[in-house]
N, C-alpha and C positions, 0 to 999 in steps of 0.2 A: 434543660435549664434555659430560659429565655431572658434576654436583657433588652428591654425596649427603651430607646433613648428619647423619652418624652415625659412630661409631667403627668401626674395622676389625673389632673383636670382634663388634659388633652386626651388621655386615654378614654375618658368617659364620652368624648365626642366622636370616637371612632364609629364608623358605620357598622350596623349589626352584621354578625357573621351569618352568611347564607350557605347552607350545606351544598356541596357539589352534587349535581343531579342531571340526569337525562342528557348525557353526552351522546349525540346522534351521529349517524354516518355522515350526514351533511356537515356537522361541526368538524369532524375529523378530516373532511375533504377541503376545508378552507385553508387559504394561505396563512402562514404564521403572522399573528398580530397581537391582539390584546391578551390572549390566554396562551398557555402552553399545554396542549392536550395529548401529545404523543411524543415518543422518545426523541425524534429529531425535530420536533416543533410542528412539522407537517409532513405530508407524504413525499415531498420532493427531497427530503433529507438535507436541504441547504442550510438549515439553521440560520436563516436570514429573516430577521424581524422587520416588518414594515413600520415599526414605531420610529418616530423622529424627534420626540421631545428632548431626549438625550442625544445631542449631536456634537459636532466638533466645537461649536461655540459654547454650549451649555454644560458639557461634561464636567467642567471644573467645579460645577455646583452640586455634583453628585455627592450625597452625604450618607454616612452610616445611619440606618434607621434602627436596626436591631441585630442581635446575634442569638443563635439558638443552638445549644449543645444537646445532641441526641444521647439518650441513656438506653443502651441496648440490653437485651436479656429480660429476665423476669423480675428484676429489682424495680421498685417503684421510684419514679423520678422525684427529685426534691421539689418542695413547694417554693416556686420562685415566680417572678413576674408580677404584673399589677393585679391580676385576677385572683392569685393565690388558690387556683383550682388544680388539683392533681389530675393528670390525664387518665382516662380509662385504659386499663391494661387487659388485652385479650390474648389468650394463649392457644396454640394449636400445635400440630405436628405429630410425628409418629416415633420420636426418639426421646432421648434424655436431655438434649440441648447442651448448653454449657460451653460451646466453642466460641472463640472470639469473633466479633463482628467486623473489626477493621474500620476503615474510613468510609466516607460517602463518595462513591465513584460513579454514581448514576445520575441520570437526568431527573430533575425534580419537576413533576407536573403541577400545573396551577389551573384551578377551575373554581369560579365563584368565591374567590378570596381564601381558598384553602390550598396549601401545598402538600404534595405527597412525596415523602422522602424515604429512601431505603438505605439500609446496610444489609449485608448477608443475614438472613433469618429475621430481619426486623423491617417493619413498614410503619410509618408515622403519618398522621394527618396533623398539619401545622397551620395555625392561624397566620395568613400571609401579612396581616397588618401588625402583628406583635411578635411573632415567632414562638408563641406558646403552643405546646403539643396538646392536641385535643383528644386523640386516642392513639394507642400504640399496640400493634399486633406483633406478637413474638412467636415464631415458629420453632418448636423444639426439634432440632435436627437429629438425623441418624448418622451424620458424618458428612463426608465430601470435602472438596477443596474450597475453602472460604477465601477466595482471592478477591472477590468483589461482586457487587450486584449493580446492574446498569439501570434499574428503575422499574416502573409499573406501567400498565396500560389502563386506560379508562374507557368505559362504554356503558351507556345508560346510567344506572345507579350502581354499577359494578366496578371493581378494581381487580386487576390480575397481576401476579408477579411470580417469579421462579425462585426456587430454593437451591442451595448448594447440594442437597441430597436428592435433587432431581424430581421435584414436584411442581406442578402448576397449581397455584392457589388463587381462588376468587373470594373477595370480601365484599361486604356492603360498604359503599363509600361513606355513608352517613354515620355508621356505628363502628366499623372495623370488624364486625362479626363475620365469621367464615360462612360462605355459601357452599363451597365444595373444594376438594383438592383431588388432582389426578396425577398418577405417576407418569413421568416422562421417560425415565430410564432406571436402570438398577445401579444404585450407588456402589454396590458390591463389585460391579464390573468396571469401576474406575471412572464412571461418568460424573460430571458436575455441571451445573447449569448457572450461567452468569447473565445471559442476555435479558433485556427488557422485552416482554412480549409486545406484539403489535396487533391491533384490531383492524381488520379490513373486511367490510361488509359484515357477513355473519360468521367470520372466522377469527379465532384467537390463535395466532401463529407463534410458536415457541421453539427454541433451539437448545441444543446441548453440545458438550464437547467431551473429549477423552484423549489422554496422552499415552495410552498403553495399548495401542494396536487393536482398537475396537471400532466398529463402523459408526459414523456420526449421521445424524438425520435431522430433519425438520418435521414438526407435527402441527396439525391444525385441529382445533377443538371448537365445539359449539359453545358460544358464550353463555347460553342459558343453562345448559345441562352439563357441560364439560365432556360430552361424548366426543370420542375421536372421530374426525372426519377423513383425514388422509395422513399418510407418512411418505416423505421423500427421503430416500437414502442418498447420501452424497456420492458414494462409490458403488459400483455394480455389486449386486447380491445374488444374482441368479444367472444361470447359463443363458446367453443370448442378450443380456442387458447391454444397452448402449454404453460405450466406453470400456468394455471389458478387454478389448484388444490393446488397451494402453497399459495393461498390467501383465505381470509375469504369468499369473494364472488366477482362477476364481478365488482360491483361498487367500491369496495376497490381497485381492480387491475387497474381500469380505472383512479384512482386518486393516483397511486402508486409511482410517482416520477421516480427516476433512471436517473438523469441528465447525458447527454453525454458531460461532461465538458472538456475533454482533448483529443487531437489528438492521434491516435493509430499508429500501425505498419502494414506493408503490406508484405505478403508472395506471391511472383509471382508464385511459383510452385503450390500452392493450389488455388490461386486467392482469398485468405482470407484476409479480413481486420480485424485485431485483436485489440480490444480495451477493456477498462474497463468502468463500469457504476457506477453511483452515488447511494446514499442511497435511500431506500424506504421512503415513507411518509404515515402517520405521522412519524417523525424521531425517537421520543423517547418513544412512547407508541405503544402497539400492539392491543388495543381494537378494532380498526376499520379494522385491516388488518390480524388478526388471528395469529396462532402460526407457520405457515409454513415458508418456505425459502424466500418467497416474490420475486419470479423470475420475470425478470432477472436483478433486481436491485442488486447492490454490486456484480457484476459478471465480470469475464473475458469471453468475447464472441468473436466468429469468425463468420463473415458475408461474404457471397458470394458478391464480389464487383459488379457484373453485375446485381444481382437481389435483394440484400438486405436481402436475406433469411438467417436465423440463421442456422449454420452448427454444432456448438458445444458450450458448455458453461461450466465453472467451477465457482461455487458460492464461492467467496473468503471471504464474510462476510454474511452468510445466516441469515436471520431474524435480520438484523442489528437493534440495539436499542440505538446507541450512535452517530448517524450522522457520521459514519465512511465511507464516500464516498470511493468506490474502484476506484476512477477516477485518477489512476496513470498510466503513460505510460508503457505498457509492452514492453519488449525488446526481440528480436529474437536472439537466441543463437544456434549455431551448435556445437555439441561436444559429448563427451562420458559421459553417465550417467549410473551408475551401470553396467559398462562393456560393454555397447551397444551404438553404434552411434545413436544419436537422433537429431531431429530438434525440438527445444523447444521454448516456450515463458516463460519468467520469470518476476516476479514482486515483489517488496517490497511494501506492501500495507499500507494504512493509519492506519489500525487497529493494526499494529505491527507484522504482520505475513508475511512470505516470501513463495512464491509459484513457483513451476516448473511444467509446463504442456507440454505434447506432442502437438505441434501446428498443426500437421497433423490430429490427431485423437481426440484431446481433452482429452486424458487420463491424469488423475491426477498422478503426479510422486512424489511430495514432498511438504509438508507443515512444516515449522518450525517457532518458535517464534523468531523474530530478535530484537524486542524491549526488552531491559533489564528488564523493570519493567511492561511490559504488563500483565494485571491481570483480564481482563473482561470476559474471556472464560475459561471453565473448561473441554471442550471436543471437539472432531472433529466429523463432520458428516462422513458417509461412503465414501464420495467423497473428504474428506480432508478439509472441510470448518470449521473454528472455530465457534462454536455455543455459543451465549451469556449465561453467568451464570445469572439466574434470580436475584441472590443476588446482582449483580452489575448493575441492571437496576436502573434508576432514582427512588428515593423513597422520601417519605415525610420527613423522617429523614436525608436523604442524603446518597449517596453511593460513596465511594472512588474508582475512576477509573483511570486507566493508560493504554494507553495514554489519555490525555484530548481529547475532541472532535476534536480539530485541527489536531490530529494524530501524529504518529511518523514522518510522512511526509505528505504534503498536495498535491498541484498541481505540485510541482517542479520536472522537468524531471531528471531521473537518467542518468548514463553513464555506459558503459560496455567496458572492454578491453579484446580482445581475447588473448593478450600477457600474462595476469595474470589469466584469467578465473574468474575475480571478477566483480560483479555488485556494483557500487558505488552509495550510497544513503544516505540521511540524516536520523538521528535517534534521535528524540526528545522525551526523556523519561519524559514527564510531568505528573502531577497528578491534578485531580480536584474532587470536590464534586458535584455530580449530584442530584439535588433536584426536586422532582415531585411537581409542584405548582398547578396543577389542575388534580385531579384523574378522572374527567369526560372526556372521550375521545373526546367529542365535543369541549372541550377547549384546546385540544392538537394537533390541526391541524398543518401541516407544521412542523416548528421548535419550535412550542409553547408548553405550558404545563409544562415547566421545567425551572430551573435556574441552571446555572453552575458557581461554584466558583473555580477559579484557586488556587491551593494549592502551586504550585511551580514546579520546574524542578529538577529531580534527576541528570540527565546528558544529555548533547547534544553531538552528534558525527557526523562526516562523517565516514561511515562504508564501508569497502570493503568486500562484502559477496561472499563466494565461492558457486557457483550455485550447485555444486555437493553435498554439505552438508547442505546448508542453514545457515551456521554459519559464523560469521564475522571473517575473517583472521586477520584483524586489525581494530582498531578504533582510530580516531584522535579527541581529545576533542575540543569542541567549547565553546565559552563563550557567555553568554546572555541567554534569555528566548526562542528564536525562533531558526529556522534553520539557516544554515550558509549563505544562499543566495537564488537565484532564480533558482538553478539547477546546473548541473555539466557537464564537458567536459573532455574526456579522449583522449590522443593522442598516436601515435606510437613512439613519443619521450620519452615515459615513464612518462608522466606528467598527473596530474589531476588538472584541474582549478575549483575553486569555491570561493565564499565568505567564511569568517570565523566567521561571526556574530559580528565582532568588527570593521567593516569598511574597511577591507582589501580584495583585490583580491589576492588569494594565488595560487601558483603552488606547488602541493604535488607530492611526489614520488608515482606512482601507486602501487609499490610493497609493500610499508610499511607505507605509509601515512605521511612520514616525510616532513615538509615544506621546500622548496628549494628557493623560491622567493616570494616577496609580494610587493604590491603597495597600499598605503592607499588612497582610492578614495571615501569612503563612503559605506553605505550599498549596497550590490550587489543585484539588483532587478530582474535580468534575468539570464539565464544560459549563461556562457561565450561561445564564439565561436572563430573559427580560420579559416583563408583562406590565399591564396598566391596571391600577386599582385606585378607585376613588379619584380618578382624574390625574393620578401621579404615576410616572413611569418608574419602575423598580428594575434593578439589576441584582441578581443573586449569584452566589458562588459558594462552594464548600471548601473548607480546609480541614482535613481529617474528619473528626466527628461533629464539626460545627458548621452551621449555615450562616452566612453573612448576607444581609440585605441592605442595599444602598438605594436611596430614594432621591429623586429630583424634586426639590421643594420649590 
């Protein structure tokens, strides 16, 4: 259902809809500006838009243009909007379907006046001028965890997305008709797929995760045929594999987890795909996995895009014992560090620590504690990884830990502004008591063997972190128990867009965090985005199953 806030006469004057087409490798390599063509806006993962029409002076004129409520499943959407045209419904899948779709938690791509919106099992093409759904593809699932979907990838006239029951699906962007689908993993093995794929050169890269002691991996597919090109396993799978000595034995490594939950960044100069990996399993005990770093779980890794071979790694949470997935999007930064020009990757991790790495060599440059109350580690490894304090491991009597296992941040993508040199990220300083409920390692598989009791939150912020020092230059307090929203957006207009944890979409000043504008639309469930259409800059965000579009008139 779409609601366009204009008269019928004005609607007739809207520019004709142009179907998205021919997204080239050159398009995908451009810095983020007028359109939004890939998960993080561009390959740097900065979520920094060069648009300036909406700025500190004009943001007060940002006005609601339309809202559009998605209708998941195989039920026909109601006839609403000025055109009174029901969208085309296309169905696919290998199951019976019928599972709930949940809210919109992914990036909404925009090309040629069309938005591509997702919920688990559902993909929509939406008119960016009016919010009306043009076509809707519904995947009838075989099952899987329907926790969220992070969005689609575009390339040529094709669209790609992942399903909770572990398929990579390709559609025609003009019609929504399926081109092919390929199995990523077996849903019967507990796998589920949430990430947005990313297209790099002639590769569609897709990841999966698992919480019950199965190996995680990344796969690359041919965008034309869907044929598998390579697979990279996060943990060692064969005798002699690199990193095997960081596990108790080969069997432990083969069941070591390390979910590839979140889309990464790409450096064309090195041809490296740089991403972060999830926690090792079992998550809370080490009886089955030994006392080593459990590589390459909870790590920042660089892979050669053409071969899938590991080029370097930095373990950001070695030997994790608190389910602190390091599955946060790394950001590529070019700048001066300690008096020397560097090409870097930076990340604010779920465990409350901030990292700077030379993205060419993998050299560790900086580790700092960015969570105000982070208390679970008492030392760093020689390569800068915070190592867990055994006194903070889950225990029969309970151990007070901060952050809670949900982290200072979870999957929500950060933003970075080259104007300020700040990385913007959520900082949730929560506490919990971690109880060991089964001291027998056999009862602690996956996420089992423990109970976690939330104690409360000391403070919640949006933080502007200086990459040169790893310290917050400013913090803006948020309200409520969780993060402010589903991610952040920075612009050359000096603005930072995010939810505030109280149902508002807010524009903050990137320099100091002061709020400059807000709209009360409900809890923000994805990262805000911006684009230009017909000479007007738009800002969009989702709340639950509804997309809200604001326009600078």
